[in-house]
C-alpha positions in Angstrom: 0.0 0.0 0.0 1.0 3.7 -0.4 1.5 5.0 3.2 1.7 8.4 4.7 3.2 8.5 8.1 2.4 11.2 10.8 4.6 11.7 13.8 7.0 13.9 15.7 9.2 12.6 18.7 12.1 10.1 18.7 9.6 7.3 19.7 7.8 7.6 16.4 11.2 7.2 14.4 11.2 3.4 14.9 7.9 3.1 13.4 9.0 5.2 10.5 11.9 3.0 9.9 9.8 -0.1 10.1 7.5 1.1 7.4 10.3 2.2 5.3 11.8 -1.3 5.5 8.5 -3.1 4.8 6.9 -4.0 1.5 4.8 -1.0 1.7 5.6 2.3 0.0 6.2 5.3 2.3 5.3 8.2 0.1 5.4 11.1 2.5 5.7 12.1 6.2 3.8 14.7 8.1 5.5 16.2 11.1 5.3 19.3 13.4 6.8 22.6 12.2 10.4 23.3 13.3 10.4 25.0 16.7 13.0 27.1 18.6 15.1 25.0 20.9 18.2 25.3 23.1 19.9 28.4 24.5 20.2 30.0 21.2 16.6 29.3 20.4 17.5 28.2 16.9 14.8 26.4 14.9 15.1 22.7 15.3 13.4 20.0 13.2 11.6 17.1 14.9 13.2 13.7 15.1 10.8 12.3 12.5 11.5 15.1 10.1 15.2 14.6 10.4 14.9 10.8 9.8 12.6 11.4 6.9 15.1 13.7 5.2 17.8 11.2 5.7 15.6 8.7 3.9 14.8 11.2 1.2 11.1 11.0 1.9 9.1 14.3 1.3 8.0 16.0 4.6 4.9 18.2 5.1 4.8 20.4 8.2 1.5 22.2 8.4 0.8 24.7 11.1 -2.9 24.1 10.7 -4.2 20.7 9.6 -7.2 22.3 7.9 -5.1 24.4 5.6 -6.4 24.1 2.0 -2.9 23.9 0.6 -1.9 21.2 3.0 -5.0 19.2 2.3 -4.5 19.4 -1.5 -0.9 18.2 -1.1 -1.9 15.4 1.2 -4.5 14.3 -1.2 -2.1 14.4 -4.2 -0.1 11.5 -2.8 -3.0 9.2 -3.3 -2.1 7.2 -0.1 -4.1 4.1 0.7 -3.6 4.6 4.5 -2.3 7.0 7.0 -0.3 5.9 10.0 -0.1 8.1 13.1 2.3 7.7 16.0 2.7 10.4 18.7 1.3 13.3 16.5 -1.7 15.5 17.2 -5.5 15.1 17.0 -6.5 15.0 13.3 -9.7 16.7 12.0 -12.1 14.3 10.4 -11.4 15.6 6.8 -7.8 14.3 7.2 -8.4 10.9 8.9 -11.3 10.1 6.4 -9.1 10.9 3.4 -7.5 7.5 2.7 -9.7 4.7 1.3 -8.2 2.2 3.9 -8.5 4.6 6.8 -6.2 6.0 9.3 -4.7 4.1 12.2 -2.8 5.1 15.3 -0.3 3.3 17.5 -0.9 3.9 21.2 1.5 2.8 24.0 -1.0 1.0 26.2 -3.5 -1.8 26.2 -6.5 0.2 25.1 -9.1 1.0 26.4 -6.8 1.5 29.4 -4.6 4.6 29.6 -6.1 6.7 26.9 -4.3 10.0 26.7 -1.0 11.8 26.2 1.2 9.8 28.8 0.2 6.2 28.9 3.8 4.9 29.6 4.2 7.2 32.7 0.7 6.7 34.2 0.9 2.8 33.9 4.1 2.9 36.0 2.6 5.5 38.4 -0.2 3.1 39.2 2.1 0.2 39.7 1.1 -1.9 36.8 3.0 -5.1 36.1 1.8 -5.3 32.5 1.1 -2.8 29.6 1.3 -3.1 25.9 0.8 -1.4 22.5 -2.4 -1.1 20.5 -3.2 -0.1 16.9 -6.7 1.3 16.2 -8.6 3.2 13.6 -9.0 6.8 14.5 -12.5 8.2 15.0 -14.0 11.4 16.3 -12.8 10.9 19.9 -9.3 10.5 21.3 -8.0 6.9 21.5 -11.4 5.3 21.3 -11.5 3.8 17.8 -11.9 0.1 16.8 -8.9 -1.9 17.8 -7.0 -3.7 15.1 -4.0 -5.4 16.9 -2.4 -5.4 20.4 0.7 -6.9 22.0 1.2 -7.2 25.7 4.5 -6.3 27.6 5.6 -6.9 31.2 6.7 -3.8 33.3 9.8 -4.6 35.4 9.4 -4.2 39.1 11.9 -1.3 39.1 11.7 -0.4 35.4 11.6 3.3 34.7 9.7 5.2 31.9 12.9 5.6 29.8 13.6 1.9 29.7 9.9 0.9 28.9 9.8 3.6 26.2 12.9 2.2 24.5 11.7 -1.5 24.8 8.4 -0.4 23.1 10.0 1.1 20.0 11.0 -2.1 18.0 7.9 -3.9 19.3 5.8 -0.9 18.1 7.5 -0.9 14.7 6.7 -4.6 14.2 3.0 -4.1 15.3 2.6 -1.2 12.8 3.9 -3.3 10.0 1.8 -6.3 10.9 -1.2 -4.0 11.0 -0.4 -2.6 7.5 -0.1 -6.2 6.3 -3.4 -7.2 7.7 -5.1 -4.2 6.2 -3.6 -4.8 2.8 -4.5 -8.5 2.9 -8.0 -7.8 4.1 -7.5 -9.9 7.2 -7.9 -7.0 9.7 -11.0 -7.5 11.9 -11.3 -4.3 14.0 -13.2 -4.7 17.3 -15.0 -2.1 19.3 -13.2 -1.0 22.5 -15.0 -2.4 25.5 -14.1 -3.0 29.1 -15.8 -4.2 32.3 -13.1 -2.7 34.4 -12.7 0.9 35.5 -11.0 2.9 32.7 -7.7 4.4 33.8 -6.7 7.6 32.0 -3.3 8.9 31.0 -3.6 12.7 30.9 -0.8 15.2 30.1 1.7 15.6 32.9 2.1 19.0 34.6 4.7 20.2 37.1 2.4 19.6 40.0 2.1 16.0 39.1 5.9 15.7 39.5 6.3 17.0 43.1 6.9 14.2 45.7 4.6 14.1 48.8 6.7 12.2 51.4 3.6 11.7 53.6 2.8 8.9 51.0 4.0 5.3 51.3 7.4 4.3 49.9 6.0 2.2 47.1 3.8 5.1 45.9 6.8 7.4 45.8 9.0 4.8 44.2 6.5 4.3 41.4 6.2 8.0 40.8 10.0 8.4 40.7 10.5 5.7 38.0 7.4 6.7 36.1 9.0 10.1 35.5 12.6 9.1 35.0 14.6 10.2 33.2 12.3 12.8 32.0 10.4 15.0 33.1 11.6 13.8 36.6 10.1 14.1 40.0 11.2 17.0 42.3 11.1 18.2 45.9 12.5 21.1 48.0 15.6 20.3 49.8 17.1 21.8 53.0 20.6 20.6 54.0 23.6 22.5 55.5 24.8 24.8 52.7 21.9 24.1 50.3 18.3 25.2 50.1 16.5 24.7 46.9 14.8 22.3 44.5 16.3 18.9 43.6 15.3 16.3 41.0 14.8 12.8 42.4 15.9 10.5 39.6 16.3 7.0 41.1 15.2 5.3 44.3 15.1 1.8 45.7 12.6 0.2 48.1 13.8 -1.1 51.4 12.2 -3.3 54.2 13.2 -0.9 56.9 10.5 0.9 58.8 10.8 4.7 58.6 13.4 6.0 61.1 12.4 9.5 60.9 9.6 12.0 60.1 8.4 11.8 56.5 10.9 13.6 54.2 13.9 13.3 56.7 17.2 12.5 55.1 19.1 9.7 56.8 22.8 8.9 56.2 23.9 5.3 56.9 27.4 4.7 55.9 27.5 5.1 52.1 23.7 5.0 51.7 21.3 7.8 51.7 17.6 7.2 52.8 14.4 9.2 52.8 11.8 8.5 55.5 8.3 8.1 54.1 4.9 7.2 55.6 5.9 3.6 56.1 9.4 2.7 55.0 12.8 4.2 54.4 13.3 4.7 50.7 16.9 4.6 49.5 17.9 7.6 47.3 20.2 6.4 44.5 20.6 9.5 42.3 19.5 13.1 42.3 20.1 16.4 40.6 20.3 19.6 42.8 19.1 22.7 41.0 21.9 24.2 38.9 24.1 21.1 39.2 24.6 17.9 37.3 23.1 14.5 38.1 24.8 12.8 41.0 24.9 9.3 42.5 23.9 9.5 46.1 27.4 8.4 47.1 28.9 11.4 45.3 26.3 13.7 46.8 27.3 12.4 50.3 31.0 13.0 49.7 30.5 16.7 49.2 27.5 17.3 51.5 26.9 17.2 55.2 23.7 15.4 56.3 22.4 15.9 59.8 19.2 15.7 61.8 18.0 18.9 60.2 18.3 17.6 56.7 15.1 17.0 54.9 13.0 17.0 51.7 9.6 18.5 51.5 
C-alpha cells in the first residue's frame, strides 16, 4: 500500500523506519513545524523530520491541519492509508481521506490509559503489564476500533525511559503487521470495551511531579521511576549549605520501617535514605538545582547530612 506517516518525537522514528523497510511504499511524512530550541533558540526539526530527510522522503509541516494547501498536497499523494504515532489530534477531513482509513499506534492496552502519557501513568499506578495497540482513528481521542495489540511486562523497578525504549522495536513490528493485515483484508477491527474501571493517562504537569513524602514508599518509588529520566520528579531540599529544589531520579525500596519524620534524610554509611509514611526509601541518584546529576554516594561525599536535613 501507499502510506503516509504522521509523527514527531524520537519514539515515532522506529515506526517510520519499520514502514520504510517493509513491503509498503512510504510516500510522504507529516511532522510538526520546526520549533525554537536550546539556549540559542534556533529552529530545530523534529526527530521524525530529520529521519525522513535522511531517507529522502518528502516532509509536510503544516501549522494548521485544515489548511487548504496542505489538504490538497496530502491528497495528491493518493495514499491508501495514514499511520499516526505520537502526533496530534487529526480533523475528520484528514483521517477520513485515505480509502483504507487512518490508524494510530498507542503505548497502552486500550481502552486502558487513553491520553498523552500512557507509559508514565501505567508505572505511576504500579502496573506489572502494559502493551501497544493499533486502532482506527475516529472522532474521539483513542477510542476507535482496535486492530491489533501486544502485551509487555513492566519490570518491578523499570523506569519510563527503559519501557519507552523497549516499546520502540515492538511498536515498529506491530505497525507493519497492522499494515499487512489491512492490505491482505484480514484485519478485523473490534470495538473497545471494558468491564473494568478505565484508567486515564492525561498530560503531565509540574504539580504531578512533586513528591509528597507523607505517602508510602511504594507510591513514591512508582512516581519516581514513572517520571525518570524525563520530566523527573522533584522536591524542595534543605541541608547545610543548600536550600533549593532537587530532582529525584532514582530510588530503591527497602524493608526498613521509617526511622524519621516523612521527608527526613538519613545517612547510613555510604547509603542515603528518605523517610516516608511507612518505610525508608533509598535515594540512589538526584540532581540539585543548577548542578549535574549525582549518584547518592557522590552527593554524600560533598555534602553534610544531619538531623536537620530533609526533603519537602
